[in-house]
Residue frames relative to the residue before (quaternion, step in Angstrom):
aa qw qx qy qz dx dy dz
M 1.0000 0.0000 0.0000 0.0000 0.00 0.00 0.00
A 0.6166 0.5526 -0.3483 0.4394 3.59 1.07 -0.70
H 0.6122 0.5480 -0.3413 0.4565 3.57 1.11 -0.70
Y 0.6315 0.5386 -0.3224 0.4551 3.58 1.02 -0.80
K 0.6752 0.4812 -0.2978 0.4731 3.63 0.93 -0.85
A 0.6236 0.5309 -0.3418 0.4608 3.59 1.04 -0.71
A 0.6471 0.5085 -0.3179 0.4708 3.58 0.99 -0.81
D 0.6427 0.5112 -0.3180 0.4738 3.60 0.99 -0.81
S 0.6418 0.5281 -0.3219 0.4534 3.56 0.99 -0.84
K 0.6601 0.4941 -0.3037 0.4773 3.59 0.92 -0.88
R 0.6424 0.5245 -0.3151 0.4614 3.56 0.98 -0.86
E 0.6648 0.4959 -0.2960 0.4739 3.58 0.97 -0.86
Q 0.6249 0.5229 -0.3355 0.4728 3.61 1.01 -0.74
F 0.6625 0.5001 -0.3022 0.4687 3.56 0.95 -0.89
R 0.6333 0.5267 -0.3279 0.4626 3.60 0.98 -0.80
R 0.6529 0.5035 -0.3060 0.4759 3.60 0.97 -0.85
Y 0.6181 0.5429 -0.3300 0.4629 3.56 1.05 -0.80
L 0.6761 0.4857 -0.2896 0.4723 3.60 0.88 -0.95
E 0.6499 0.5163 -0.3121 0.4622 3.56 1.01 -0.81
K 0.6684 0.5068 -0.2966 0.4565 3.57 0.93 -0.94
A 0.6917 0.4785 -0.2664 0.4707 3.59 1.05 -0.78
G 0.5167 -0.6660 0.4052 0.3539 3.59 1.26 -0.17
V 0.4033 0.7369 -0.4594 0.2886 3.56 1.28 0.07
L 0.6678 0.5110 -0.3164 0.4392 3.59 0.86 -0.90
D 0.6502 0.5108 -0.3174 0.4643 3.59 0.96 -0.84
T 0.6685 0.5050 -0.3025 0.4545 3.57 0.90 -0.93
L 0.6613 0.4972 -0.3068 0.4705 3.57 0.91 -0.89
T 0.6378 0.5288 -0.3234 0.4571 3.56 0.99 -0.84
K 0.6596 0.5107 -0.3123 0.4546 3.59 0.90 -0.89
V 0.6751 0.4852 -0.3003 0.4675 3.58 0.91 -0.89
L 0.6602 0.4961 -0.3132 0.4689 3.60 0.96 -0.79
V 0.6236 0.5142 -0.3373 0.4826 3.59 1.05 -0.69
A 0.6327 0.5236 -0.3316 0.4643 3.60 1.00 -0.80
L 0.6440 0.5042 -0.3134 0.4825 3.59 1.01 -0.77
Y 0.6436 0.5257 -0.3116 0.4608 3.58 0.98 -0.86
E 0.7340 0.4296 -0.2272 0.4745 3.57 0.97 -0.90
E 0.4524 0.6820 -0.4514 0.3555 3.59 1.27 -0.11
P 0.4227 -0.7303 0.4658 0.2665 3.64 -0.58 1.10
E 0.7700 0.1748 -0.1178 0.6023 3.59 0.97 -0.80
K 0.3518 -0.7640 0.5032 0.1982 3.53 -0.39 1.23
P 0.4590 -0.6853 0.4864 0.2882 3.60 -0.91 0.87
N 0.6214 -0.5496 0.4032 0.3863 3.54 -1.23 0.46
S 0.7868 0.1916 -0.0972 0.5786 3.55 1.03 -0.78
A 0.3151 -0.7582 0.5447 0.1705 3.54 -0.42 1.23
L 0.6257 0.5507 -0.3397 0.4357 3.59 1.06 -0.72
D 0.6431 0.5005 -0.3247 0.4801 3.60 0.99 -0.78
F 0.6086 0.5467 -0.3424 0.4621 3.59 1.04 -0.77
L 0.6695 0.4973 -0.2957 0.4658 3.57 0.89 -0.95
K 0.6521 0.5134 -0.3194 0.4573 3.59 0.89 -0.90
Q 0.6682 0.5113 -0.3007 0.4491 3.55 0.87 -0.98
H 0.7391 0.4247 -0.2419 0.4634 3.57 0.82 -0.95
L 0.6126 0.5204 -0.3604 0.4732 3.58 1.11 -0.48
C 0.6522 0.4909 -0.3165 0.4831 3.59 0.99 -0.76
A 0.6600 0.5092 -0.3106 0.4568 3.58 1.00 -0.77
A 0.6312 0.5651 -0.3354 0.4119 3.57 1.13 -0.56
G 0.5842 0.6203 -0.3673 0.3730 3.57 1.18 -0.46
P 0.5436 -0.6409 0.4356 0.3224 3.58 -1.07 0.70
E 0.6295 0.5682 -0.3459 0.4016 3.58 1.16 -0.47
T 0.4217 0.7175 -0.4690 0.2958 3.61 1.20 -0.10
A 0.6649 0.4795 -0.3033 0.4858 3.60 0.91 -0.85
D 0.6302 0.5333 -0.3308 0.4572 3.58 1.02 -0.77
V 0.6422 0.5221 -0.3216 0.4600 3.57 0.97 -0.85
E 0.6574 0.5033 -0.3096 0.4676 3.58 0.92 -0.88
T 0.6331 0.5228 -0.3252 0.4692 3.60 0.98 -0.82
L 0.6696 0.4926 -0.2976 0.4695 3.57 0.93 -0.87
R 0.6221 0.5317 -0.3432 0.4609 3.60 1.02 -0.69
L 0.6558 0.5009 -0.3109 0.4716 3.57 0.95 -0.86
E 0.6515 0.5145 -0.3099 0.4635 3.56 0.96 -0.89
L 0.6366 0.5265 -0.3204 0.4635 3.57 1.00 -0.82
A 0.6498 0.5126 -0.3168 0.4633 3.59 0.93 -0.86
E 0.6483 0.5111 -0.3125 0.4699 3.60 0.98 -0.84
L 0.6766 0.4934 -0.2953 0.4601 3.57 0.91 -0.91
K 0.6151 0.5322 -0.3470 0.4669 3.59 1.07 -0.66
Q 0.6439 0.5101 -0.3219 0.4708 3.59 0.99 -0.81
K 0.6530 0.5041 -0.3147 0.4695 3.61 0.93 -0.86
Y 0.6362 0.5352 -0.3196 0.4546 3.56 0.99 -0.85
E 0.6676 0.4924 -0.2964 0.4733 3.57 0.91 -0.92
A 0.6396 0.5166 -0.3259 0.4668 3.60 1.00 -0.79
L 0.6602 0.4984 -0.3044 0.4723 3.59 0.97 -0.83
Q 0.6174 0.5321 -0.3464 0.4644 3.57 1.04 -0.69
E 0.6451 0.5118 -0.3126 0.4736 3.58 0.99 -0.83
E 0.6439 0.5164 -0.3189 0.4658 3.59 0.95 -0.87
F 0.6607 0.5078 -0.3037 0.4619 3.54 0.95 -0.89
K 0.6270 0.5377 -0.3186 0.4650 3.54 1.03 -0.84
D 0.6552 0.4998 -0.2980 0.4817 3.59 0.98 -0.90
Y 0.6316 0.5347 -0.3253 0.4575 3.58 0.98 -0.86
K 0.6682 0.5004 -0.2986 0.4625 3.56 0.89 -0.96
A 0.6395 0.5300 -0.3283 0.4498 3.59 1.01 -0.76
K 0.7146 0.4448 -0.2469 0.4801 3.59 1.00 -0.80
H 0.8323 0.2474 -0.0696 0.4912 3.57 0.83 -1.01
G 0.5151 -0.6184 0.4391 0.3994 3.59 1.16 -0.13
D 0.7141 -0.4200 0.3216 0.4586 3.55 -1.29 -0.06
P 0.4693 -0.6579 0.4951 0.3191 3.61 -0.97 0.75
P 0.5810 -0.5858 0.4157 0.3827 3.59 -1.10 0.58
Q 0.4216 -0.6958 0.5263 0.2474 3.53 -1.08 0.79
E 0.4315 -0.6768 0.5281 0.2774 3.56 -1.01 0.80
E 0.3944 -0.7011 0.5381 0.2516 3.51 -0.98 0.82
K 0.3509 -0.7227 0.5516 0.2243 3.53 -0.94 0.82
R 0.2784 -0.7639 0.5653 0.1392 3.51 -0.83 1.03
P 0.4806 -0.6477 0.4862 0.3364 3.57 -0.97 0.70
E 0.3482 -0.7641 0.5115 0.1823 3.54 -0.91 0.86
């Protein structure tokens, strides 16, 4: 019987941990959204994954980083073109000599 109470105690501690971390609220919201979905998706698991990922605060950060990456790629390509044009007009730039340290 003592083993049964220890298992209940651990289970209750884990439940409190999930509640404190906001996991239970988030899961409940996503499951309610799935329940209220007029046309149920073919894959409930994909629905959960999509909505759980969308619920995170880092979603906006990820989008910002994607935009920044796209801008930097464009700048990089433009600089490569400029360098290519420079080399065509002036030849290869002189190489810096490495000094022994």
